[in-house]
C-alpha positions in Angstrom: 139.3 31.2 175.9 137.4 30.1 179.0 134.6 28.9 176.7 137.1 26.9 174.6 138.4 25.2 177.8 134.9 24.3 178.8 134.1 23.1 175.3 137.1 20.8 175.4 135.9 19.4 178.7 132.5 18.6 177.2 134.2 16.9 174.2 136.4 14.9 176.6 133.3 13.8 178.6 131.7 12.7 175.4 134.7 10.8 174.3 134.9 9.1 177.7 131.3 8.0 177.5 131.7 6.8 173.9 134.9 4.8 174.8 133.5 3.4 178.1 130.3 2.2 176.5 132.1 1.0 173.3 129.4 2.8 171.3 129.0 3.2 167.6 129.9 6.6 166.1 126.2 7.6 165.5 125.8 7.6 169.3 128.4 10.2 169.8 126.6 13.2 168.2 123.6 12.6 170.5 125.9 12.3 173.5 127.6 15.6 172.6 124.3 17.4 172.4 123.2 16.0 175.8 126.6 16.9 177.5 126.7 20.3 176.0 123.2 21.1 177.1 124.0 19.8 180.6 127.5 21.2 181.3 127.9 24.1 178.9 124.5 25.5 178.0 125.8 29.1 177.8 129.2 28.3 176.2 128.0 29.2 172.8 130.7 27.2 171.1 128.9 24.2 169.7 130.5 24.3 166.2 134.0 24.1 167.8 132.9 21.2 170.0 131.4 19.4 166.9 134.5 19.9 164.8 136.8 18.8 167.6 134.8 15.7 168.4 134.3 14.6 164.8 138.0 15.2 164.0 139.2 13.2 167.0 136.8 10.3 166.2 137.7 10.3 162.5 141.4 10.2 163.3 141.1 7.7 166.2 143.2 5.0 164.4 146.0 7.4 163.6 145.9 8.9 167.1 146.1 5.5 168.8 149.0 4.6 166.6 150.8 7.8 167.7 150.1 6.9 171.4 151.4 3.4 170.9 154.6 4.6 169.3 155.2 7.5 171.7 154.5 5.4 174.8 155.5 1.8 173.9 155.6 0.7 177.5 151.9 1.6 177.9 149.6 -0.5 175.7 146.3 1.3 175.0 144.3 -1.0 177.1 146.5 -0.3 180.1 146.2 3.5 179.9 143.4 4.9 182.1 140.3 5.7 180.1 140.4 9.4 180.9 144.1 9.6 180.1 143.6 7.7 176.8 141.0 10.1 175.6 142.8 13.2 176.8 145.7 12.0 174.7 143.5 11.5 171.7 142.0 15.0 172.0 145.4 16.7 172.7 147.1 14.8 169.8 144.4 15.7 167.4 144.8 19.4 168.2 148.6 19.1 168.2 148.9 17.3 164.9 145.8 18.2 162.8 144.3 21.4 164.1 144.8 24.8 162.4 148.1 26.0 163.8 147.0 29.7 163.6 144.0 28.9 165.8 145.5 26.4 168.1 149.3 26.8 168.6 151.2 23.6 169.6 151.8 24.8 173.1 148.1 25.6 173.6 147.2 22.1 172.5 149.6 20.6 175.0 148.8 22.9 177.9 145.0 22.4 177.4 145.4 18.6 177.4 147.6 18.7 180.5 144.9 20.8 182.3 142.2 18.3 181.3 144.3 15.5 182.6 144.8 17.2 185.9 141.1 18.1 186.2 139.6 14.8 185.2 142.4 12.2 185.6 144.4 10.7 188.5 147.2 12.1 190.5 149.8 11.3 187.8 147.7 12.0 184.8 149.1 15.5 184.1 152.7 14.3 184.1 151.8 11.3 182.0 150.0 13.3 179.3 152.8 16.0 179.4 155.4 13.3 178.8 153.6 11.7 175.9 152.7 14.9 174.1 156.1 16.4 174.8 157.7 13.3 173.3 155.5 13.6 170.2 156.2 17.3 169.9 160.0 16.9 170.2 160.6 13.6 168.5 158.2 13.6 165.6 159.2 16.7 163.7 157.6 19.4 165.8 154.3 20.1 163.9 154.6 23.5 162.3 158.3 23.2 161.9 158.2 24.8 158.4 156.4 27.8 159.8 158.4 30.8 161.1 156.3 32.0 164.0 155.3 35.6 164.1 155.7 35.5 167.9 159.4 35.1 168.1 159.8 37.8 170.8 162.0 39.8 168.4 164.9 37.3 168.5 166.6 37.6 165.2 166.8 34.4 163.2 170.6 34.6 163.2 170.7 34.6 167.0 168.5 31.5 167.5 170.5 28.5 168.9 171.4 25.9 166.3 171.1 22.2 166.7 173.0 20.1 164.1 171.7 16.9 162.7 173.1 14.4 160.1 171.3 12.1 157.8 171.9 10.1 154.7 170.4 8.5 151.6 171.8 5.0 152.3 172.1 2.7 149.3 173.2 -0.9 148.7 173.8 -3.0 145.6 171.9 -6.3 145.6 171.0 -8.7 142.8 171.9 -6.3 140.0 169.7 -3.5 141.5 170.4 -0.5 143.7 168.3 -0.3 146.9 167.6 2.6 149.2 167.1 2.2 153.0 164.2 4.4 154.2 162.4 4.8 157.5 158.6 5.3 157.9 157.1 7.7 160.5 153.8 7.4 162.2 152.4 10.3 160.1 152.5 8.1 157.0 155.7 9.4 155.4 158.9 7.7 154.2 161.9 9.7 155.1 165.7 9.4 155.7 167.4 8.1 158.8 169.0 10.9 160.7 170.0 12.0 164.2 171.5 14.7 166.4 175.2 15.5 166.2 177.3 16.5 169.2 174.6 15.9 171.9 176.5 13.0 173.5 178.9 14.3 176.1 180.9 11.1 176.0 181.9 11.8 172.4 184.2 14.8 172.1 184.7 16.7 168.9 182.4 14.5 166.9 182.3 15.5 163.2 179.0 15.6 161.3 180.2 12.6 159.2 181.1 10.6 162.3 177.8 11.6 164.0 175.8 10.6 161.0 177.5 7.2 160.8 176.8 6.6 164.5 173.2 7.7 164.4 172.3 5.6 161.4 174.0 2.6 163.0 171.9 3.1 166.1 168.7 3.8 164.2 168.6 1.1 161.5 171.6 -1.1 162.3 173.7 -0.3 159.2 177.4 0.5 159.0 177.7 3.0 156.3 180.5 4.5 154.2 179.9 8.2 153.4 180.5 9.0 149.7 179.6 12.6 149.4 177.5 15.4 150.8 174.3 15.9 148.8 172.4 18.7 150.5 171.3 20.7 153.6 168.1 22.1 154.9 167.2 24.2 157.9 164.0 25.0 159.8 162.8 26.6 162.9 161.4 24.3 165.6 160.0 24.9 169.1 161.6 23.1 172.0 159.4 23.2 175.2 162.6 23.6 177.3 164.7 26.1 175.4 162.1 27.8 173.1 162.8 28.3 169.4 165.9 27.0 167.7 167.2 26.4 164.3 167.6 22.7 163.2 170.3 22.4 160.6 170.4 19.0 158.8 173.3 17.9 156.6 172.6 15.0 154.2 175.1 12.6 152.7 175.0 9.8 150.1 176.3 6.7 151.8 176.8 3.0 150.9 176.2 0.0 153.1 176.0 -3.7 152.8 172.5 -5.1 151.9 171.3 -6.6 155.1 168.2 -6.8 157.2 167.3 -3.4 158.8 167.0 -3.3 162.6 164.8 -0.3 163.5 165.6 1.2 166.9 162.6 1.1 169.2 161.8 4.7 169.9 158.9 7.1 169.3 158.2 8.4 165.9 159.2 5.6 163.5 157.3 2.5 162.9 159.1 0.8 160.0 162.3 0.6 158.0 162.6 -1.1 154.6 164.8 -1.4 151.5 163.2 -0.1 148.2 164.5 -0.5 144.7 165.9 2.9 143.6 163.5 3.1 140.7 160.5 2.7 143.0 161.5 5.1 145.7 160.2 8.3 144.1 156.7 6.8 144.1 156.6 6.9 147.9 155.1 9.5 150.1 157.9 11.9 151.1 157.9 15.2 152.9 158.3 18.1 150.6 161.8 19.0 152.0 162.9 15.4 151.6 162.0 14.9 148.0 164.8 17.1 146.6 167.4 15.3 148.7 166.3 11.9 147.6 166.0 13.0 143.9 169.5 14.4 144.0 170.8 11.1 145.4 169.0 9.1 142.7 170.4 11.3 140.0 173.9 10.8 141.3 173.5 7.0 141.6 172.0 6.8 138.1 175.1 8.5 136.6 177.3 6.0 138.4 
C-alpha cells in the first residue's frame, strides 16, 4: 500500500505540471515517465500510475462538473491548483475505480493525505468536505453492493434512514408530463428527500415529508395520489457507518409550472418530459421499474 500512496503522489505531481503548464494530453505521458523515474524509481507500480493518470485525464470534464456542483461557492479557477488536482484524482477513484480494489473510504482518505502533504494548511479539510459531500449526497458509489466487511452486523440491525420520493405528473396541452431531475452522473431520476431529519417537524409522515422535500427541491406543490413502490439499499455514511436507506415512492400530481431546482450538490437540472418520451431517458436500474409502474397507471387513467 505504501507503493500505491507513492504512485498517487507521482500522478498528482504529473497532473499539477500538466494543469500548470496548460499542456496537451500527449505531454502528460512523457511527464509521468519522467516523474516516476525521479520520485519513484523502485515503486514498481507503473501500470497503476498509467491507468490512474489516463482515467483522470479522460474524465476531466466530468470530474470538474462534479467539483463545480459539490462546491458551488468555489469556482474551479479559484481552487488552488494542488487542491483542484487532488479533487480530480480522488473523485476519479471514488466514482470510477474498481470498488473491490479501491473502496470508497480508501479513495477519500488517500486524497485527504495528498492534500495535507502537498497543499496548504486548509487543503485537507477542503478536500475532505468536497469528497464527503459527494459521497453522502450523490448516491454513495457502491450503494447497490452489500459490503463483505460489515463487521458481522446483521442486515436487520443496521440503522434505517427513510426517504420519500415521487413520480410527479402534470396535465398540459392535452399531454401528460413528468417532472424529473438530472444528476451530475448523467442520469435522470426522481425528486426525493430525507424524512424525519428536521427536528422542527415532529411526527412527520412519509407523505408529508415527501411533499415538503419535493417543494424544496423543485418548487412544486404536489398532491399524492397513491403509493407505487419501495426500494432499499445499504449505504455507507462516514459518520455512522453502514445504514439501510429505505425509499418510498408515490404517484403525485402538480400544476404544470416552471421547475425551480434547489441549489445543492448532486443535481444539475430539472425538466418536464412528455410521458411517452420519458422511458427513452437514461435512468438508474432501480428507478426504471418505479417510473414504468407510474406510466402504466397513468396510461390506464
